[in-house]
Structures are given as structure tokens and as C-alpha cells.
N, C-alpha and C positions, 0 to 999 in steps of 0.2 A: 132364275137366280134371284135371291132375296136382295132388296134394295139396302144399301148401306145407310144407316141413320147417322147423320152428322149434326152435332150440336155446337153452334157458334155462340160463345159467351160474349156479352157486351156488344151485340150486333148493331146498336144504335151509334156507337162510336165509329169513326172513319174506317179504321182497320177492319173491325167486325162487319160493318156494312159492305165493304168492298169484297170481303171473302164470301159473305152470304150471297151477294149478287153474282159473283163469279161461279160459285159451286151450284147455284140453283138451276143452272142450265145444263148441268152434267147428267147424262142418263144414269140410271141405277143409284142415284143419290137422293135421299130425302133430307133436305137441309132445313134445320129449325134454328132460328136465331132468338136469343133471349137477352133481356136486360134486367136481371134480377136485382132486387133492392139490397140484398145482403147474402151472405154465405148460406144461411139456412134456407132461403128461397131457392138458391142455386142447387143445393143438395136435393131438395124436393123435386125440382124440375128434372134433374138427372135421373132420379128414381122413376119419375113419370114417363120420360121419353125413352129411357134405356138405350142411349146412343152406342154405336160401335166406335165412333170417333168424337173427341171433344177438341175444339179449337179455342185457344185462350191467348190473349195478348200478354206479353211478359210484364207489361205495366198495368195489369188489371187492378181496378180499385175494389173489386168484389172479393178476390181471394188470391193467394199466391199459388204458383205451380206446385210447390211442396205440400201445402195444405190440401190442395185438390188431389194430389197423388195419394196422400195418406187416407183421405176419404174413400177414394176409388179402390183401395185395397180390399174393401169389403164386398165389392161388386164383381160381376163376371168380367172377363177380359175386355178392356177398353183401351184404345190408343189415344194418347194426348199429344197434340201438336201445340207447342208454346212458341208463339211468333214474336220476335223482337223487330219492330218496324224501324228502329233507329239504325241497327247494324245489319238488318236483313237476314238474320239467322233464324232457323227453325230448329227447335229441339224436339225430338220425337221420343216419347216414352211408350213402351208397349209392355203390358203386363202379360206374363206367361207363368204357367204353373207346371210342375212335374211331381210325380209321385216318387218318393224315395223310401225304400223299406230296408235297405242295407247301407252301411257306411261307404262301401265301394261305389254304390250308385251315386252318392253325393259327390264323391271324388270325380267320377266320370262326368257327371253333369257340369261340375265346375270347370273341368278341363275343356269340355266341349264349348262351353260359353266363352272361356278365355281365348280359345283358339279362334272362335268366330269374331270376337272383338279385335284380336290381333290381326286377323286377315283383313277386316274392314279398315283398320288403321293403315296397314301396309298398302292397301289398294286406294287409299285416299278417301274412303267412304266413312267419314266420322259420324258421330251421333249428332253433330251440329251441321246442318245443311244451309248453304247460302241460297237465298231466293232472289 
């Protein structure tokens, strides 16, 4: 099995350092922490490391989760965990793609996605997870 590449942004801050230290001991994970000077350096590091998962604090000084997600749209599927240390929430964003050649396929895809979201909500599994 291929190791999962995890990129922790702003790993020199307390939250990032704690996460890096915690995950570094997990088998099958290659954890790489960075403290980029700016968003341009961050984007270059993401291209270089090609992570499967990115972990970002919600109070990041480098970039916002929205700007990061917009940048990641150009890349292969990457999951982004945005951690808020103040209220102990984790927002998880996962990129997925589907091929649609007929209007009916789009409708079916939308219904499937909506049912999945509804099922998760009814079961108490929301997109925001407490840590």
C-alpha cells in the first residue's frame, strides 16, 4: 500500500506542530510540515510535495481555506482538513469528479450527492466534526 502524503501548513505554530508530531508516528503516513512565507510559496510546495491530504488551521496567516480550495481545483483529488482550535471543529473538504455526458446523468449525480448529504445529516455525521 502506498503511503499517504500529508502536508501540514504552518507547522511551526502550536497547532501545526502538535498535528505534525502526532501524525509523524502513524504508519503509512509521510508527514511534511511547512511554514511558507506567502501564498505563492505555499502553492509551489503543494505542487512539489503532491499531498493526498492538506491540514490547515482556520486562522492561517498564509491563506484562507476558500483561496486554498480554489487553487486546489486545478490539481488531482486532495482532501483538506481545516482545523479551528478555538471551537475544536474540523471541516473536511474532499474533491471528487464525475463524468457527465447526458443531462440525466447530472440529475442522477445530484440526487445521489443530495441523498448522501441528507443521510449524513440525519445520522448526525455532519461536515463539521468535533475534535
